[in-house]
C-alpha positions as MATLAB code, in Angstrom:
seq = 'MALSLYYLTFASSKYSFLSISSTHLDILKFSLPALFTVLICFTFYFYWRLFKKITVKSSLQIQSYLQLDVKQKSKTNLFVKLLKSQLAHLNRRFPWLTKYLESLITEAPIQKQASADIDSINAGLELLIYNIEKRSWNLEFEALLNQFDATIYSCYFGYGYELKHKIELSETDLFVIKTYWHTLSRLIKHARKNEDIPMSFHTQRLISAVLRRIIYHPRRDLITPDGHFSENSSKINWAQDIYELARWQNYQTSEGIDLILECEWFSNMFYSPDNIDLKKCVEGIYKLHKLAIDIFDIIVSSKPNTAIKFVKNISRAVSHGQEQQYYAYYPTDEGNKWLLNYWQDFNNITFCAESINELVEKIDSLSNGEAFKQYKNSLTSKPLNKQSLESALSVIRLDEILEHIHLKLVKRMGWNISARLAYYERWNEFYDCLYWKQPKEANALHLGETLLVHSATELADLIFHEYQHIESHWPFYGRHAIKVYAFRAFLFQLYFFAEQDEKPSLMYNSGSFDDIPIQISIIESLLEQEEYISNVRLWDKATTEVCENLRNSIEALNVRKARLTKTQKINDANWQSTQDFLEHSWATTFELEKIMDVRYVNAVERNRCKALKYKVPRSELITDKDDHFYVSSMNRQIEQSFFDQLYNKCIDTAEQRAFELQEQDHALYFAPLKTLQKLGFKRSGLMYWKSSSYRNVLALCFDRTQVLVDCTKTKLSITKNLCSNTSSPLFISLEDKNEDKNEDKVQVNAEIYFELEWLEEGAILSYKQNH';
ca = [
      50.809   36.904   44.490;
      49.427   40.714   43.998;
      50.564   41.505   47.648;
      53.675   39.872   46.928;
      54.522   42.000   43.968;
      53.448   45.383   45.972;
      55.769   44.131   48.633;
      58.578   44.003   46.020;
      58.394   47.463   44.947;
      59.250   48.685   48.603;
      61.961   45.780   49.071;
      64.013   47.008   46.174;
      63.954   50.734   47.327;
      67.198   51.467   49.440;
      65.300   54.312   51.421;
      62.302   52.367   52.277;
      62.011   50.907   55.595;
      60.805   47.154   54.645;
      64.188   47.140   51.868;
      66.169   44.010   52.106;
      69.771   42.746   51.074;
      70.367   41.943   47.206;
      70.722   38.213   48.140;
      67.459   38.022   50.022;
      65.654   39.810   47.451;
      67.351   37.683   44.450;
      65.842   34.633   46.266;
      62.226   36.025   46.647;
      62.096   36.922   43.163;
      62.770   33.454   41.943;
      60.769   32.088   44.454;
      57.571   33.976   43.679;
      56.933   32.465   40.060;
      58.020   28.549   41.028;
      54.974   29.524   43.777;
      52.661   30.623   40.971;
      53.608   27.393   39.020;
      53.212   25.266   41.752;
      49.681   27.146   42.803;
      48.281   26.522   39.007;
      48.992   22.828   38.698;
      47.709   22.395   42.449;
      44.375   24.476   41.391;
      44.239   22.415   37.810;
      44.513   19.193   39.681;
      41.711   19.982   42.456;
      39.204   21.119   39.787;
      40.430   18.561   37.797;
      39.938   15.605   40.354;
      36.459   17.487   41.397;
      35.193   16.933   37.831;
      36.403   13.263   37.643;
      34.748   12.448   40.601;
      31.300   14.509   40.028;
      31.017   12.371   36.495;
      32.562    8.959   37.771;
      30.075    9.423   40.598;
      26.964   10.350   38.582;
      27.951    7.676   35.978;
      28.011    4.715   38.994;
      24.866    6.826   40.173;
      23.553    6.132   36.752;
      24.570    2.591   36.478;
      23.012    1.591   39.786;
      19.454    3.481   38.518;
      19.906    1.324   35.223;
      20.637   -1.976   36.717;
      23.590   -2.600   35.003;
      25.247   -4.330   37.153;
      25.151   -7.905   36.064;
      26.911   -9.322   39.213;
      23.991   -8.664   41.679;
      21.262   -9.598   39.255;
      23.264  -13.076   38.769;
      23.341  -13.322   42.618;
      19.881  -12.718   43.071;
      18.903  -15.424   40.295;
      21.024  -17.601   41.714;
      19.647  -17.111   44.898;
      15.895  -18.008   43.272;
      17.230  -20.948   41.704;
      18.376  -22.659   44.947;
      15.002  -22.229   46.204;
      13.243  -23.602   43.666;
      15.527  -26.753   43.621;
      14.757  -27.322   47.407;
      11.303  -26.825   46.683;
      11.175  -29.737   43.852;
      11.946  -32.002   46.849;
       9.360  -30.990   48.848;
       6.945  -30.942   45.732;
       6.494  -34.952   46.078;
       4.601  -35.073   49.191;
       3.256  -31.752   49.482;
       2.293  -30.215   46.100;
      -0.267  -27.446   47.153;
       2.365  -26.404   49.837;
       4.994  -26.142   47.061;
       2.654  -23.947   44.782;
       1.799  -21.623   47.062;
       5.369  -21.073   48.380;
       6.752  -20.785   44.284;
       4.090  -17.934   44.282;
       5.463  -16.159   47.149;
       9.113  -16.349   45.663;
       8.512  -15.579   42.309;
       5.389  -13.876   41.426;
       5.171  -11.352   44.260;
       8.730  -10.220   44.181;
       9.010   -9.928   40.358;
       5.590   -7.712   40.542;
       7.408   -5.631   43.243;
      10.942   -5.464   41.364;
       8.661   -4.493   38.227;
       7.408   -1.508   39.533;
      10.801   -0.883   40.797;
      12.824   -1.548   37.876;
      10.425    1.093   35.880;
      10.959    4.325   38.201;
      14.947    2.996   38.679;
      15.393    3.247   34.849;
      13.280    5.820   34.289;
      15.003    7.702   36.617;
      18.792    6.419   35.560;
      17.572    7.940   31.623;
      16.376   11.131   33.543;
      19.665   11.487   35.085;
      21.725   10.802   32.507;
      19.937   13.037   29.840;
      20.702   15.731   32.445;
      24.289   15.123   32.929;
      24.892   14.983   28.727;
      23.444   18.331   28.413;
      24.577   19.973   31.418;
      28.224   18.910   30.894;
      29.231   17.010   27.602;
      29.366   14.078   25.127;
      31.355   12.661   28.101;
      33.261    8.856   27.247;
      31.666    7.735   30.615;
      27.943    8.621   29.527;
      28.626    7.297   26.336;
      30.012    3.719   27.522;
      26.713    3.931   29.708;
      24.429    4.744   27.094;
      26.220    1.901   24.947;
      25.773   -0.497   27.884;
      22.361   -0.099   28.371;
      21.586   -0.214   24.597;
      23.278   -3.608   25.077;
      21.296   -4.589   27.757;
      18.155   -3.674   26.102;
      18.910   -5.780   23.134;
      19.899   -8.624   25.089;
      16.678   -8.797   26.810;
      14.069   -8.207   23.860;
      16.019   -8.326   20.761;
      19.282  -10.576   20.739;
      22.425   -9.380   19.036;
      23.859   -8.769   15.624;
      21.521  -10.041   12.899;
      20.970  -13.179   14.313;
      17.878  -12.093   16.313;
      16.236  -14.087   18.893;
      13.393  -11.876   19.877;
      11.773  -12.285   23.442;
       8.311  -13.185   21.897;
       6.110  -12.500   25.335;
       6.546   -8.779   26.246;
       5.292   -7.580   29.295;
       3.496   -3.958   30.071;
       6.943   -3.310   31.973;
       8.974   -4.249   29.150;
       7.243   -2.416   26.542;
       7.559    0.741   29.134;
      11.155    0.179   29.251;
      11.607    0.147   25.419;
       9.378    3.075   24.868;
      11.422    4.921   27.649;
      14.463    4.350   25.764;
      12.941    5.435   22.417;
      12.207    8.768   23.598;
      15.542    8.847   25.615;
      17.182    8.791   22.090;
      14.888   10.998   20.635;
      15.373   13.926   23.298;
      19.220   12.829   22.731;
      18.977   13.733   18.963;
      17.516   17.005   19.277;
      19.967   18.372   22.263;
      22.641   17.079   19.764;
      21.113   18.894   16.910;
      21.052   22.053   18.937;
      24.235   22.288   20.444;
      26.224   20.765   16.677;
      27.425   17.965   18.608;
      28.473   16.017   15.664;
      29.766   12.496   17.695;
      26.556   12.484   19.573;
      24.307   13.265   16.682;
      25.611   10.440   14.678;
      25.670    8.058   17.483;
      22.098    8.688   18.983;
      20.420    8.961   15.166;
      21.965    5.328   14.380;
      20.921    3.870   17.665;
      17.084    4.916   17.054;
      17.186    3.493   13.327;
      18.908    0.264   14.812;
      15.975    0.164   17.628;
      13.473    0.968   14.519;
      15.043   -2.104   12.403;
      14.422   -4.596   15.565;
      10.953   -3.033   15.942;
       9.960   -3.643   12.565;
      10.983   -6.955   12.267;
       9.826   -8.200   15.973;
       7.228  -11.188   15.487;
       4.942   -9.382   18.054;
       5.591   -5.841   16.490;
       1.903   -5.656   17.107;
       2.837   -5.544   20.877;
       5.016   -2.739   20.213;
       3.558   -0.395   17.606;
      -0.200    0.723   17.799;
      -2.437   -0.507   14.715;
      -3.321    2.992   13.345;
      -1.464    6.247   13.109;
      -2.325    7.456   16.689;
      -2.753    5.424   19.675;
      -4.039    6.126   23.277;
      -1.639    3.103   24.528;
       1.057    4.975   26.700;
       2.914    2.174   26.367;
       3.288    1.610   22.513;
       5.622    3.174   20.276;
       4.258    4.948   17.305;
       7.401    4.916   15.529;
       6.390    6.461   12.210;
       4.912    9.428   13.774;
       8.004    9.734   15.942;
      10.348    9.479   13.058;
       8.497   11.900   11.124;
       8.414   14.324   13.613;
      12.106   14.226   14.250;
      12.303   14.937   10.273;
      10.217   18.067   10.415;
      12.008   18.940   13.086;
      15.212   18.711   11.552;
      13.810   20.322    8.669;
      13.106   23.821   10.721;
      17.058   23.857   12.100;
      18.595   26.664   10.692;
      22.040   26.185   11.758;
      24.280   23.501   10.360;
      24.093   19.901   11.498;
      23.668   16.125   10.876;
      20.445   15.185    9.939;
      20.454   11.240    9.210;
      16.895   10.792    9.846;
      15.895   13.443    7.239;
      18.054   12.357    4.796;
      16.819    8.535    5.233;
      20.471    7.230    6.254;
      19.038    4.648    8.625;
      17.366    3.121    5.715;
      20.343    0.303    5.457;
      19.490   -0.798    8.668;
      16.245   -1.919    7.079;
      17.534   -4.475    4.040;
      19.143   -6.882    6.620;
      15.994   -8.928    7.806;
      17.070  -11.932   10.517;
      16.167  -15.404    9.852;
      13.646  -15.865   12.433;
      10.795  -13.556   10.758;
       6.995  -13.103   10.950;
       6.446  -12.537    7.217;
       2.931  -10.826    7.312;
       3.666   -8.867   10.074;
       7.280   -8.022    8.843;
       5.921   -6.630    5.376;
       3.384   -4.758    7.139;
       5.653   -2.911    9.024;
       8.154   -2.113    5.958;
       4.888   -1.180    3.817;
       4.476    1.420    6.505;
       8.283    2.305    6.458;
       8.220    2.950    2.998;
       5.355    5.149    2.899;
       7.234    6.925    5.776;
      10.306    7.400    3.704;
       7.861    9.032    0.964;
       6.477   11.351    3.249;
      10.122   12.878    4.709;
      11.270   12.811    1.047;
       8.218   15.163    0.517;
       9.573   17.339    3.467;
      13.047   17.398    1.727;
      11.745   18.117   -1.905;
       9.316   21.038   -0.545;
      11.855   22.731    1.785;
      15.687   21.476    1.330;
      15.906   20.212   -2.353;
      19.519   20.426   -2.092;
      18.968   17.213    0.101;
      17.291   15.153   -2.491;
      20.463   13.311   -4.052;
      21.617   12.328   -0.106;
      18.014   10.788    0.059;
      18.644    8.982   -3.056;
      22.379    7.826   -2.439;
      21.615    6.766    0.745;
      18.568    4.595   -0.022;
      20.319    3.683   -3.396;
      23.158    2.064   -1.025;
      20.571    0.418    1.163;
      18.960   -1.706   -2.136;
      22.016   -3.009   -3.486;
      21.172   -5.652   -1.175;
      17.934   -6.642   -2.900;
      17.507   -9.598   -5.314;
      15.182  -11.228   -7.865;
      12.440  -13.374   -7.465;
      14.135  -17.140   -6.382;
      13.051  -20.508   -7.695;
      12.296  -22.389   -4.720;
      11.466  -26.388   -5.056;
      12.640  -29.698   -2.941;
      12.731  -32.940   -4.694;
      11.663  -35.555   -2.570;
      13.030  -39.095   -2.524;
       9.683  -41.078   -1.049;
       7.524  -42.035   -3.728;
       4.607  -40.789   -1.273;
       5.846  -37.134   -1.562;
       5.668  -36.416   -5.094;
       2.436  -34.195   -4.741;
       5.195  -31.895   -3.699;
       6.375  -30.946   -7.045;
       2.927  -29.618   -8.086;
       3.029  -27.584   -4.525;
       6.236  -25.842   -5.722;
       5.006  -25.242   -8.911;
       2.312  -23.162   -7.908;
       4.437  -21.767   -4.592;
       6.459  -20.124   -7.418;
       3.912  -18.644   -9.430;
       3.041  -16.530   -6.874;
       4.604  -13.013   -7.533;
       6.710  -11.793   -4.535;
       5.086   -8.733   -3.802;
       3.377   -6.812   -0.988;
      -0.064   -7.250   -2.630;
       0.217  -11.429   -2.365;
       1.717  -11.529    1.152;
      -1.438  -12.994    2.319;
      -1.562  -15.855   -0.382;
       2.110  -16.300   -0.129;
       1.478  -16.788    3.847;
      -0.918  -18.918    3.559;
       0.505  -21.298    0.990;
       3.715  -21.578    3.180;
       1.598  -22.629    6.307;
      -0.098  -24.891    4.135;
       2.940  -26.980    4.214;
       2.649  -27.232    8.177;
      -1.459  -27.548    8.680;
      -1.650  -30.030    5.910;
      -4.269  -28.207    3.578;
      -1.184  -28.536    0.809;
      -1.588  -32.607    1.094;
      -5.282  -32.222    0.830;
      -4.818  -30.153   -2.473;
      -2.148  -31.676   -3.874;
      -2.113  -35.496   -3.361;
      -2.495  -37.061   -6.662;
      -2.702  -40.857   -6.146;
      -3.514  -43.632   -3.565;
       0.445  -43.993   -2.630;
       0.452  -40.010   -1.710;
       0.786  -39.452    2.253;
       1.451  -36.473    4.317;
       5.199  -35.278    5.487;
       6.588  -36.572    8.385;
       8.272  -34.107   10.533;
      11.674  -34.791    8.822;
      10.427  -34.078    5.417;
       8.325  -30.912    6.692;
      11.221  -29.462    8.177;
      13.373  -30.034    4.512;
      10.427  -28.635    2.846;
      10.779  -25.546    4.946;
      14.017  -25.049    5.131;
      14.218  -24.710    1.195;
      11.913  -21.577    1.702;
      14.287  -18.559    2.444;
      11.856  -16.092    3.882;
      14.762  -13.634    4.597;
      15.280  -13.646    0.753;
      11.687  -13.295    0.015;
      11.292  -10.460    2.619;
      14.334   -8.473    0.450;
      12.799   -9.159   -2.828;
       9.332   -7.458   -1.719;
      11.508   -4.627   -0.089;
      13.082   -3.909   -3.411;
      10.108   -4.003   -5.377;
       8.567   -1.582   -3.005;
      11.869    0.780   -3.395;
      11.099    0.601   -7.164;
       7.686    2.150   -6.339;
       9.441    4.489   -4.175;
      11.068    5.339   -7.064;
       8.633    6.406   -9.384;
       6.704    8.073   -6.509;
       9.288   10.495   -5.567;
      10.209   11.247   -9.110;
       6.353   12.356   -9.315;
       7.094   14.615   -6.244;
       9.977   16.087   -8.086;
       7.712   17.147  -11.055;
       5.240   18.412   -8.830;
       7.429   20.770   -6.980;
       9.365   21.347  -10.658;
      12.958   20.434   -8.971;
      14.266   19.314  -12.548;
      17.850   20.224  -11.784;
      17.643   18.220   -8.561;
      15.954   15.574  -10.232;
      19.026   15.610  -13.091;
      21.231   15.618  -10.807;
      19.878   12.231   -8.986;
      20.037   10.436  -12.421;
      23.414   11.669  -13.652;
      24.911   10.781  -10.014;
      23.748    6.840  -10.615;
      25.243    6.679  -14.176;
      27.537    9.451  -15.111;
      28.320   10.334  -18.997;
      31.832   10.032  -18.792;
      31.683    6.698  -16.715;
      33.933    3.796  -17.887;
      31.838    1.205  -16.165;
      28.552    0.571  -15.868;
      26.836    1.050  -12.270;
      26.412   -2.333  -10.487;
      23.685   -3.254   -8.029;
      20.170   -1.544   -7.966;
      19.368    2.222   -7.008;
      16.113    3.816   -6.182;
      15.857    5.083   -9.892;
      16.019    3.078  -12.578;
      18.914    2.229  -15.139;
      17.569    2.528  -18.900;
      14.565    3.254  -20.787;
      13.624   -0.585  -21.044;
      14.031   -0.995  -17.198;
      11.489    2.635  -17.057;
       9.214    0.728  -19.513;
       9.012   -2.395  -17.371;
       8.315   -0.656  -14.303;
       5.793    1.782  -15.579;
       3.746   -1.547  -17.000;
       3.946   -3.169  -13.495;
       3.081   -0.426  -11.418;
       0.642    1.002  -14.085;
      -2.641    0.072  -11.801;
      -1.343    1.021   -9.059;
      -0.472    4.627  -10.950;
      -3.956    4.994  -11.617;
      -5.598    4.147   -8.568;
      -3.033    6.363   -6.381;
      -4.644    9.774   -6.300;
      -5.628   12.052   -4.924;
      -1.851   13.317   -4.820;
      -2.108   16.628   -3.218;
      -5.794   18.285   -3.210;
      -7.472   17.406   -6.652;
      -3.971   16.936   -8.430;
      -3.716   13.448   -9.641;
      -0.387   11.687   -9.091;
      -0.728   10.181  -12.548;
       0.108   13.266  -14.526;
       3.323   14.183  -12.542;
       4.288   10.787  -12.460;
       4.098   10.086  -16.228;
       6.124   13.778  -16.664;
       8.712   12.266  -14.635;
       8.913    9.573  -16.591;
       9.032   11.422  -19.918;
      11.995   13.530  -18.547;
      13.644   10.436  -17.767;
      13.723    9.185  -21.276;
      15.036   12.390  -22.490;
      17.818   11.921  -19.854;
      18.636    8.571  -21.195;
      18.679    9.504  -24.940;
      21.130   12.640  -24.085;
      23.459   10.047  -22.167;
      23.917    8.324  -25.575;
      21.083    5.573  -25.092;
      19.616    5.370  -28.311;
      15.739    5.486  -28.145;
      13.697    2.675  -29.378;
      10.326    1.231  -29.643;
       8.622    0.500  -26.458;
       6.966   -2.593  -25.758;
       7.847   -5.215  -28.651;
       6.414   -7.929  -26.489;
       3.554   -8.615  -24.706;
       0.196  -10.854  -24.730;
      -2.906   -9.370  -26.425;
      -4.462   -8.186  -23.145;
      -1.307   -6.314  -22.074;
      -1.620   -4.133  -25.562;
      -4.498   -1.660  -24.615;
      -2.246   -0.776  -20.985;
       0.858   -0.098  -23.253;
      -0.857    1.735  -25.835;
      -2.705    3.678  -22.889;
       1.392    4.455  -20.882;
       2.595    5.515  -24.355;
      -0.229    7.940  -24.968;
      -0.096    9.406  -21.472;
       3.830    9.657  -22.238;
       3.101   11.695  -25.310;
       0.750   13.776  -23.244;
       3.394   15.631  -21.587;
       6.002   15.954  -24.392;
       5.422   19.648  -24.841;
       6.313   20.285  -21.185;
       9.204   18.276  -21.137;
      10.828   19.671  -24.345;
      10.582   23.132  -22.619;
      12.304   22.261  -19.135;
      15.803   22.511  -20.566;
      17.641   22.853  -23.505;
      18.101   19.184  -24.723;
      19.996   17.694  -27.236;
      19.200   16.833  -30.570;
      19.026   13.079  -30.047;
      15.950   13.645  -27.427;
      13.713   14.576  -30.307;
      13.673   11.054  -31.356;
      12.217   10.314  -27.881;
       8.528   11.309  -28.871;
       8.852    9.938  -32.427;
       9.844    6.733  -31.532;
       6.864    6.459  -28.832;
       4.388    7.547  -31.612;
       6.158    4.356  -33.895;
       5.882    2.469  -30.889;
       1.714    2.870  -30.767;
       1.560    2.068  -34.733;
       3.795   -1.101  -33.872;
       1.132   -1.996  -31.122;
      -1.903   -1.648  -33.172;
      -0.168   -3.611  -36.210;
       0.547   -6.235  -33.509;
      -2.866   -6.005  -32.440;
      -4.808   -6.071  -35.391;
      -2.325   -9.558  -36.374;
      -3.134  -11.232  -32.942;
      -6.779  -10.111  -33.115;
      -7.033  -12.422  -36.720;
      -4.629  -14.962  -35.420;
      -5.617  -15.932  -32.129;
      -8.262  -18.251  -31.349;
     -11.609  -17.242  -29.355;
     -10.958  -17.786  -25.672;
     -13.285  -20.821  -24.756;
     -13.307  -19.425  -20.925;
     -14.396  -16.125  -22.095;
     -16.846  -16.800  -24.326;
     -18.618  -19.208  -21.714;
     -18.333  -16.410  -19.248;
     -20.449  -14.144  -21.663;
     -22.714  -16.898  -22.326;
     -23.085  -16.863  -18.136;
     -23.432  -13.081  -18.157;
     -26.403  -13.310  -20.665;
     -28.136  -16.077  -18.795;
     -27.834  -14.121  -15.706;
     -29.052  -10.864  -16.968;
     -32.273  -12.425  -18.490;
     -33.116  -13.969  -15.300;
     -32.467  -10.731  -13.206;
     -34.062   -8.271  -15.423;
     -37.431  -10.299  -16.707;
     -40.197   -9.220  -14.831;
     -42.931  -11.048  -16.740;
     -43.036  -13.788  -14.435;
     -44.295  -11.621  -11.324;
     -47.457  -10.967  -13.280;
     -47.905  -13.958  -15.292;
     -47.922  -17.734  -14.879;
     -44.559  -18.687  -16.742;
     -43.187  -22.135  -16.624;
     -39.984  -23.503  -17.903;
     -40.481  -26.643  -19.630;
     -38.567  -29.215  -21.222;
     -40.387  -29.653  -24.574;
     -39.449  -27.526  -27.632;
     -42.632  -25.202  -28.018;
     -43.540  -23.961  -31.437;
     -42.765  -20.279  -31.384;
     -39.400  -19.641  -32.205;
     -38.073  -16.446  -31.536;
     -34.872  -15.223  -32.979;
     -33.780  -13.011  -30.365;
     -30.029  -11.802  -30.941;
     -27.971  -11.210  -33.932;
     -25.027   -9.044  -32.325;
     -21.550   -8.430  -33.663;
     -19.260   -8.491  -30.890;
     -15.358   -7.530  -31.715;
     -13.620  -10.084  -32.084;
     -10.725   -8.729  -29.633;
     -13.328   -8.791  -26.593;
     -13.703  -12.740  -26.914;
      -9.774  -13.598  -27.577;
      -8.459  -12.238  -24.131;
      -8.968  -13.299  -20.695;
     -11.151  -10.107  -19.750;
     -14.501  -10.144  -17.868;
     -16.328   -6.858  -17.807;
     -18.328   -7.501  -20.653;
     -19.519   -4.000  -20.994;
     -21.391   -5.228  -24.125;
     -23.719   -7.585  -22.284;
     -26.214   -5.349  -21.102;
     -27.101   -3.888  -24.718;
     -26.932   -7.413  -25.902;
     -29.654   -8.585  -23.032;
     -31.854   -5.268  -24.058;
     -31.913   -6.601  -27.243;
     -32.790  -10.028  -26.402;
     -35.665   -8.968  -24.543;
     -36.599   -6.527  -26.792;
     -36.960   -8.959  -29.537;
     -38.720  -11.311  -27.612;
     -41.473   -9.295  -26.540;
     -41.932   -8.127  -30.274;
     -43.049  -11.511  -31.090;
     -44.875  -12.042  -28.130;
     -46.533   -8.352  -28.992;
     -46.995  -10.320  -32.244;
     -48.638  -13.399  -31.189;
     -51.331  -11.596  -29.062;
     -52.279   -9.410  -31.894;
     -52.855  -12.422  -34.294;
     -55.097  -13.798  -31.280;
     -56.879  -10.955  -29.517;
     -60.270  -10.102  -29.576;
     -60.592   -6.588  -30.983;
     -62.903   -4.348  -28.877;
     -62.716   -0.819  -27.144;
     -61.580   -1.788  -23.100;
     -60.363    0.635  -20.481;
     -57.709   -0.190  -17.869;
     -58.957   -0.963  -14.427;
     -57.068   -0.507  -11.167;
     -57.756   -4.225  -10.115;
     -56.717   -5.876  -13.315;
     -53.694   -8.207  -13.339;
     -52.337   -7.620  -16.486;
     -49.454   -7.096  -18.865;
     -50.504   -4.060  -21.279;
     -48.887   -2.908  -24.688;
     -49.582    1.200  -25.260;
     -48.294    3.935  -26.854;
     -46.309    6.255  -24.601;
     -48.950    9.305  -24.589;
     -51.510    6.982  -23.374;
     -49.039    5.512  -20.763;
     -48.070    9.109  -19.271;
     -51.670   10.177  -19.348;
     -52.558    7.007  -17.253;
     -49.665    7.904  -15.069;
     -46.889    5.177  -15.771;
     -43.511    5.850  -15.174;
     -40.208    4.358  -16.615;
     -38.871    1.352  -14.451;
     -35.700    0.158  -15.813;
     -35.140    0.160  -19.641;
     -38.157   -1.372  -20.717;
     -41.310   -1.599  -18.285;
     -43.370    1.182  -17.305;
     -45.056    0.939  -13.946;
     -47.932    3.275  -11.740;
     -48.585    2.904   -8.365;
     -52.127    3.536   -9.170;
     -52.284    0.049  -11.376;
     -49.936   -2.205   -8.668;
     -50.512   -5.312  -10.697;
     -50.262   -3.895  -14.040;
     -46.880   -4.312  -16.033;
     -46.855   -1.759  -19.496;
     -44.723   -1.665  -22.067;
     -44.485    1.046  -24.722;
     -45.225   -0.093  -28.210;
     -46.701    3.143  -30.845;
     -49.211    0.680  -32.424;
     -52.392   -1.122  -31.577;
     -53.106   -0.946  -27.736;
     -53.137   -4.801  -26.187;
     -54.070   -6.001  -22.594;
     -53.254   -9.482  -21.853;
     -55.269  -10.711  -18.911;
     -52.506  -12.562  -16.788;
     -55.096  -14.278  -14.738;
     -56.560  -16.432  -18.209;
     -53.204  -17.130  -19.680;
     -49.919  -19.219  -19.503;
     -46.785  -18.651  -20.835;
     -44.472  -21.605  -21.539;
     -40.936  -21.024  -22.661;
     -38.431  -23.817  -23.655;
     -35.572  -24.247  -20.649;
     -32.388  -24.892  -22.350;
     -30.966  -28.076  -20.216;
     -27.467  -27.560  -21.554;
     -27.367  -24.134  -19.629;
     -25.575  -24.102  -16.036;
     -28.968  -21.894  -15.008;
     -31.277  -23.756  -16.865;
     -31.940  -20.478  -18.949;
     -34.264  -20.383  -21.776;
     -31.610  -18.621  -24.191;
     -30.347  -20.648  -26.447;
     -26.852  -19.033  -27.120;
     -24.615  -20.133  -30.016;
     -21.388  -18.224  -31.728;
     -21.888  -18.153  -35.861;
     -19.151  -20.408  -37.275;
     -17.209  -20.832  -34.367;
     -15.955  -24.399  -35.630;
     -15.045  -22.220  -38.833;
     -13.424  -19.495  -37.340;
     -13.029  -17.281  -40.351;
     -10.458  -14.665  -38.349;
     -13.092  -11.652  -39.166;
     -12.680   -8.646  -36.852;
     -16.298   -9.366  -35.474;
     -17.766  -12.151  -35.122;
     -21.536  -13.075  -34.721;
     -23.842  -14.131  -31.140;
     -26.653  -15.470  -31.766;
     -29.484  -16.159  -29.498;
     -33.038  -18.123  -29.942;
     -36.125  -18.361  -27.312;
     -38.887  -20.947  -28.028;
     -42.379  -20.286  -26.275;
     -46.091  -20.784  -26.386;
     -48.797  -18.548  -25.132;
     -51.717  -20.252  -24.204;
     -55.151  -18.482  -23.164;
     -57.687  -20.404  -20.617;
     -60.811  -18.421  -21.242;
     -62.437  -16.376  -23.978;
     -61.504  -12.250  -23.720;
     -58.018  -13.099  -22.057;
     -56.364  -10.802  -24.709;
     -57.695   -7.322  -25.914;
     -56.590   -5.707  -28.577;
     -58.076   -1.598  -29.340;
     -56.576    0.818  -31.948;
     -57.294    4.318  -30.611;
     -58.302    6.935  -33.167;
     -56.117   10.204  -32.577;
];
């Protein structure tokens, strides 16, 4: 074309030797643009056809590597089936030959094909990644990825939400799943680097779908490792991989689609299939929630403006959660009436992650017969037949139970991320998250559940149910406890609700007597953050009533506690437990029987020792608590009173003369403190003194007359309480238990009956040393 234009300059000149006629010149001028157009069209067609052939050829090559040709596989399978059908006829006459031929047809080719499949699939995925990175997110390559994704699902997970998982997974299966998992991870990073929005959306949602199927897989233990790190190359450490993807997305400075970081994938996790292993699924979901909290920590520390996206995504997911349902199956057969008691106990179980073992055991007990052994209540009771068992098990909706557990964990996640917002002081972001949930100018109430609570009442219930978890959930960061920041966030939410025209009211107007100490502790922890939260922002005047109502709530709780203390009856189980603790303490701390002949007899001995008169707070005996912190002091008083009485008995009967303690003595020794220290005795426990020099001497500190009891010449008889479960010598009673006067304190009494006998003269010696 350049030469043609150069030629025209000479051809149009009259004096040039290359000049032509005007007619030919016009023809040449009009033909050149046409020729240029044809050349451009031909060039475009050539390169378009070349690119198309390369793309189509690559896609076909990838398809063959990924073994997506279903027709070829079906022919091979059909051929194998025909061979097996022919072998079935040989099996009648030559079973050993049939077995050998079957192994040649099936096992050997399968083993060779397995290694070939791994190499082929790996090569196909590598080629697919290479083409996507070098060319583009082409429709052919997208279709190939979708086709391979569908193949993975059909082989190992099933389609849709009615999942039919492959139960037994070989090493080859695990390798294929892991290879596909890492392929998606690499494509996600490639799309993020190149700001390829369609590819970024597609690949991140594909990996979240795979994650959901891994968590709900009945053999999740085969796919994922037990710990955080695993040396098994065939297993997928999905928690670590997703966390690393989130951190990687956090470090990117360019704009992009960060669905992993914003937990957009969380919504997939709420749709549980029907055929699930409840225990393993809860373990996976618990790990999933911990992962989401760790990802939120990245957000709130580095990208706080993304926090509201995190809250929105998870809140939209938890809208599908449901409250605990009541389960029951009313049998028509008279012999299955025992099921009514079973369902009553089943519904008393709180569906949460902490009670999952109890729940699974209760469900399994129907099938293994343990439920029948426990609940059969008459001679007409009979085990469940197959039809009745299927009917009873069909009532239990595992997916609904799992969703309820999921919902509780999400609410726990809500206060956990609130504490992190408080720790990093992201108050503006926290306010925006609360305001998005329920704007002040909204005409309708927000429907469905959310990650954060709706009202002060819901917040109070959440704190109460999660209080033990909050108390034990530390360290938070370094030496920081999460409790401080959690209650800081809780008070911030109460201020927010008051600002949104929710009138503050008294907290915890109901509950049992055992709940009151926890409720008071919660309110006191909230009030500790008053000064801090009041200065966070300019609050409305209505918020000043929040802390005033909290103080009034404590007063109301104290009034209710005093009223219940006087009106509630003493808990019989608690009182029995107190007696058992005292008897057990006596048996474990009473060491006199190690050196003296102590016999517990049925006869009532002459010496009566009023060992205990102890005032116990009434509130300790009307609750279901089993700590009994006051029992140790009561037991010490019992032993002290008994030895005082025994000492007085020895003084009355002792022979008064000077003596010296010998190393070979086998004795009980009463002596002043200075004397014991001079002889090298050291305190052992609360009452006794022992010395390495006097190995068989048990000493007690009495700042009066010294008494030496020769244990080889004495015998101690103590009356045994036959009404006691442990045959203890303690006769314990509660003063005026039958005529309860509803006083703030009640008196516990304990008595011991004993007799000290001496077998020879000089068994007991006393000596008052002059100082």
